[in-house]
C-alpha positions in Angstrom: 8.5 -12.9 9.8 8.5 -9.1 9.9 5.8 -7.4 7.7 6.6 -4.9 5.0 4.6 -2.2 6.8 6.5 -2.8 10.0 9.9 -2.6 8.3 9.0 0.6 6.5 7.8 2.2 9.8 11.5 2.9 10.6 11.6 5.5 7.8 11.2 9.0 9.3 8.7 11.4 7.7 9.8 15.0 8.5 6.6 16.5 7.1 4.4 14.3 9.3 6.6 15.0 12.4 6.4 18.7 11.8 2.6 18.5 11.4 2.3 16.4 14.6 4.4 19.0 16.5 2.2 21.8 15.1 -1.2 20.3 16.0 -0.2 18.5 19.2 0.0 14.8 20.1 -3.7 14.4 21.0 -5.1 16.0 17.8 -2.5 14.1 15.7 -3.5 10.7 17.2 -7.2 11.5 16.6 -6.6 12.5 13.0 -4.5 9.4 12.4 -7.3 7.2 13.8 -9.9 8.9 11.6 -7.7 8.7 8.5 -6.9 5.0 9.2 -10.7 4.3 9.5 -11.3 6.0 6.1 -8.5 4.1 4.4 -9.5 0.8 5.9 -13.2 1.3 4.9 -12.3 2.2 1.3 -9.9 -0.7 1.1 -12.7 -3.1 2.3 -15.3 -1.7 -0.2 -12.9 -1.8 -3.1 -11.7 -5.3 -2.4 -15.4 -6.4 -2.2 -16.1 -5.0 -5.6 -12.9 -6.6 -7.1 -14.2 -9.9 -5.8 -17.4 -9.4 -7.7 -19.8 -8.1 -5.0 -22.0 -5.2 -5.9 -21.1 -2.3 -3.6 -23.4 0.6 -2.7 -22.0 3.4 -0.6 -24.9 5.0 1.4 -25.5 8.7 1.2 -25.2 8.7 5.0 -21.6 7.6 4.8 -18.9 10.2 5.7 -18.1 12.5 2.8 -14.5 11.2 2.7 -15.8 7.6 2.1 -18.2 8.9 -0.6 -15.5 11.0 -2.3 -13.0 8.2 -2.1 -15.5 5.8 -3.7 -16.2 8.3 -6.4 -12.4 8.5 -7.1 -12.3 4.7 -7.3 -15.1 4.7 -9.8 -13.2 7.2 -11.9 -10.2 5.0 -11.8 -12.2 2.0 -12.9 -13.5 3.9 -15.9 -10.0 4.7 -17.0 -8.3 1.3 -16.3 -9.7 -2.1 -16.9 -7.0 -4.4 -15.6 -8.2 -7.8 -14.3 -7.1 -7.2 -10.7 -6.5 -10.1 -8.2 -7.2 -9.1 -4.6 -4.0 -9.5 -2.4 -3.7 -12.1 0.2 -1.1 -12.4 3.0 2.2 -13.7 1.5 5.4 -14.9 3.1 8.9 -15.5 1.7 11.0 -17.9 3.7 13.8 -17.1 1.2 13.9 -13.4 1.8 12.5 -13.5 5.4 9.6 -11.2 5.4 5.8 -11.1 4.8 3.3 -8.7 3.3 -0.1 -8.2 1.6 -0.3 -6.2 -1.5 -3.7 -4.5 -2.1 -4.1 -6.0 -5.6 -2.1 -7.2 -8.6 -2.4 -8.2 -12.2 -0.7 -11.4 -13.2 0.7 -11.5 -16.7 -0.4 -15.1 -16.9 -4.1 -14.1 -16.8 -5.7 -14.3 -20.3 -6.9 -10.7 -20.2 -3.6 -9.3 -18.8 -0.8 -7.8 -20.9 1.7 -7.4 -18.1 2.5 -7.9 -14.4 1.3 -5.0 -12.1 1.4 -4.5 -8.3 -1.1 -1.8 -7.4 -1.5 -0.1 -4.1 -4.5 2.0 -3.0 -3.7 5.2 -1.1 -6.2 7.7 0.5 -3.4 10.2 1.1 -2.8 13.8 0.2 0.2 13.0 -2.0 2.2 10.1 -3.4 5.3 9.5 -1.3 8.6 7.8 -2.3 8.1 5.3 0.5 5.2 3.8 -1.5 7.5 2.7 -4.3 9.7 0.9 -1.8 6.6 -0.8 -0.3 5.4 -2.1 -3.7 8.9 -3.2 -4.7 8.9 -5.4 -1.6 5.8 -7.2 -2.8 7.2 -8.2 -6.1 9.4 -11.1 -4.8 6.5 -12.3 -2.7 4.3 -12.6 -5.9 6.6 -13.7 -8.7 9.8 -15.6 -9.4 12.9 -13.5 -10.2 12.7 -14.1 -14.0 9.4 -12.1 -14.1 10.8 -9.1 -12.2 11.9 -7.1 -15.3 8.3 -7.2 -16.7 6.7 -5.9 -13.5 5.2 -2.4 -13.2 4.3 -0.7 -9.9 1.2 1.4 -9.7 0.0 3.8 -7.0 -3.7 4.7 -7.1 -4.2 7.7 -5.0 -7.9 8.3 -4.1 -8.5 11.9 -3.2 -11.1 11.8 -0.4 -11.9 15.5 -0.7 -12.1 16.1 -4.4 -13.3 12.6 -5.4 -10.7 12.2 -8.1 -7.9 9.7 -8.7 -4.2 10.2 -9.4 -2.3 7.3 -10.9 1.4 7.0 -11.2 3.3 4.0 -12.5 6.9 3.0 -12.6 8.9 -0.1 -13.6 10.1 -2.4 -10.8 13.8 -1.5 -10.1 15.8 -4.1 -8.3 17.9 -1.5 -6.5 14.8 -0.1 -4.8 14.0 -3.6 -3.5 17.6 -4.0 -2.3 17.1 -0.7 -0.4 14.1 -2.4 1.2 16.2 -5.4 2.1 18.8 -3.1 3.8 15.9 -1.5 5.8 14.8 -5.0 6.7 18.2 -5.8 8.2 18.2 -2.5 10.2 14.7 -3.3 11.5 15.5 -6.9 12.4 18.7 -5.8 14.2 16.8 -3.1 16.1 14.0 -5.5 17.0 16.4 -8.2 18.3 18.3 -5.6 20.3 15.1 -4.2 21.8 13.9 -7.7 22.8 17.2 -8.5 24.5 17.0 -5.3 26.5 13.4 -6.1 27.5 14.5 -9.6 28.6 17.0 -8.1 31.1 
């Protein structure tokens, strides 16, 4: 099954494309690798902590890691949700797969609602993130829970060491937009594979 991240990769990002054109292909690829490393490292550290492991970020770690971790600690002081670390999920009904960073299940004794949360070490919160999180909702819960679900972006500023949190309700039409993108992606993928076969 196609993954949520693969499906969303078909959405163009004009700001990113303009920046890539400005700095050049080689510099853009190097920056993308560095940024991906920072994001993956923070994701790993945070998920370890959420699983109950004590995490200590060494002073020798890159400043972006230290500042991102500081931002996460700020978030944890402000919010005390009983997060469950995401695992790979598949929906045979809807025909796609994905792995949310973390979520809160309303069935947990300390939870008051259903939340899908995504960690981002980006410069700003993009509309694409809401589509991404909307796609995770049907992977996590049956449809009768959907009206209760909230989507939360946790942006960790890796320069300032602060967090920005935005939350929205799950909106079915946003998920339907994702399903339309999935159809385009699958059609494109199948066409590309047929052309490669010839």
